[in-house]
N, C-alpha and C positions, 0 to 999 in steps of 0.2 A: 499816538496810534492813528492808523488809517485803514479804511475799508475800501477795497476796490474790486471791480469786476475783472474776470479773466479776459473777457473780450466784450466789446460793445457793439460791433457791427460786422457784417459780412466783409471780408477782405481787410479786417482791422488788425491792429497790432495787439499783442498780448499785454495784459496788465497795463492798459493805458492810463489808469488813474495814479500810477506810481512813476510816471515819467519824470516828475520833479522831486521825487522822493529818493533819499539816498540809500536805496536798497541795492545790495550787491557790491557797494563800495567801488573797488577798482576793477570789478569783473564786468566786462563789456556785455556779456551774454547772461545777465542775471535772470532773464526771463525763463531760460531753461532750468536754472536752479530752483526757481519757484515752481515751475510746472512739474518737476520731478517729485515734488512733495505733495501733489494732489492725491487724496485717498483713492485706493482702488485703481490706480493707473496701471495700464498693461503695456507690454512691449509693442503691441499694435498701435496704441496711442502715441507712443514715442516716435515710431517710424512715420506715422501720419503727420506728426509735428515737424519732423525733418522735411517731408514733402512740402509742407506749408512754408517752411523757411526758404527752401530752394526756389519755389515759385515767387516768393516775396522778393528775394534778391534779384531775380532775373526779370523784374516787371518792366524795366526801362530799356528794352532792346538789348543790343550787345553790351555786355559788361566784361571787364577783365577777368581772367580765369581764377584769380584769388578772391574776387568779390563774392563768389558763390559759397565760399567756405564759412562754416561756423566753427569756432575754435572750441570744440567739445572736449579737447584734451584737458581742459581745466576741470571739467566735470569728471573726467576719467581719473583724476588724481595722479597723473603721471609727473610732469614737471613743468617748468616755465618755457620749455622749448617745444615747438610744435612737432609732434610725432605722428605723422599720418600713416605710418606702417608699423604699428606696435605688434609684438609677437603673440598677443592674446586678443580675443574679442573685446572690443571697446565701443563706446559711443561713436568715436571718430570713424572707426571701420564700418559701423553700421550706416553712418551718414554717407560715406562714400559709396556704399552699396546701393543706397537709395538713389543717389545721383545716377548710378549705372542703370537702375531700373527705369528711371524716367527717360534716359537716353534711348534705351532699347525700345521703349514704348512710343518713341518719336515725339515726346513732349518737350525735350530740350535738345539742342545740338551744339557742337563745338566747331569753331572755325579758326583758321590760321591766316586768312587773307585780310589785311588791313585796308578796307575800302574807304578812302577819305572823301570820295565823291558822293556816296550814298550811305550815310551812317545808319539808316533805318533798315537797310536790306540785311537779311539774315541767311538767305538760302543761296549757297554757292556750290558749284560742282566740286570744289576743293574741301567742303565740309567733312567732318569725321564720319558722318552717317553714310557718306558715299565712298569711304576709303576702301572698304573691303566688302565683298558680297556677304560674308558672314559678319553680321553686326555685333554678335557676341564676341567674336575674336577681336574685332576692331575695339570694342570697349575694354577687353582685358589688356590688350596692348597699350591702349591709352592710359588706363588706370595705373598700370604698373610703372609706366615711364613718366607720367605726369603727377598724379597724386601720391603714389607710394614712394616715388623718387624725390618728392618734395620740390618739383620744378615749378610749382605755382608760387614759390616763396624764395626767389633768387635775388642775389646781389649783382649789381651791374659790373662789379670789378673782378668777377671770376676769371682767373688768368687764361684758361683754356677756351674762353668764349670771346676773346678780344682779337680782332684782325690786325694786320700789319700797320694799318693806319690809326690804330687805337680805337676803332669803333666796336661797340658791343654788339655781337651777333644775336643776342637774345632780345633785341629791340625790334627788328624788322620782320617782314613776312618770313614764314618758315615752312617747312614741309613735314608731313606726317612721318616721312622716312628719316628725319634727322632730329630725334628727340633730345639730342645733346643741346640743341639751341632753343628748345621750348622754354617759355617763361610765362609769368603772369602778364607780361607786356605784349606778347604776340599770339597768345591763345585766348580766344574769347568764347563766351557761352551766351546762349539766347534761348528764350522761350519760343517754341514754334506756335503757329496758329492752332494746331491740334492741341498743344499744351495749354494755351490760353483758354480754349473752349472747355477742356477738362477742368481747369482750375476755377473758371467763373461759374460753370454749371454744376459741377459735382463737388470738388474738394473744398472750396471756400465756404459754400453753404453748409455742407456737412460738418466742417470744423466749427463754424459759428454755432450751429444748432447743438453741438455736443457740449459746448462750454458756456453758452449764453446765460444760463441760470446759476452759474457758480461764482461765488465771491470769496475773497480771503481778507482776513483782518491781520494786520502785522503791527508790531510796536515800532518805536522810532529807532530801534537798532536793527530792524530788518528781520526780527524773529516772528515766525508765524504763531498767532494766538489761536486761530480757529479757521476752518473752512465753513462757509455758509452755502447751503444748497449741495448739489451733487452733479456729476456728469450725467448728461442725458444719453442713454444707450437704447 
């Protein structure tokens, strides 16, 4: 058996005391499986957790478009194939909606220009945020053609993306007008300075204060025995 905290520090990982414990077995995102079993958890808590995950993934500047995804389809009990566009409301659809809200708020942005000279730069005139005057329409267009079309999870040998020289067109710079060639390799996401300020000053402290006094006891098979403490509301 083991007892562990939900979180130990601001900007900390969830359930840090179980990092070396075989909880979740082959499920890479067992933290969410544990979180969902917290007593009196609400939908707002889950959406806040999704925000926390997205900012955590985007902490190191520009990251590839697939690195922002959390594979909540396992929690949705769909199947072993990633289904980002299910026909019913699911955790994965809620997660993608949270990505959209953060984009519309100016907290994250997406880019398609691969700048090898300045890896830390994230603000380009070619970014998605500048693509259309109507940011909501820009997001809907991007969401439908990138996330829902599963273009963040592509194979390099797709026949219709190979040019006459055998080069994969989903590797190089692309345009927002050519979603056919979007991929996890040429679309990146980054946290903006506004997003970093929001995360550091509001979200991370709020998230920590909510769960700092909550612990969980589990047995050596990963079954929850009891929760100790409660969410601070």
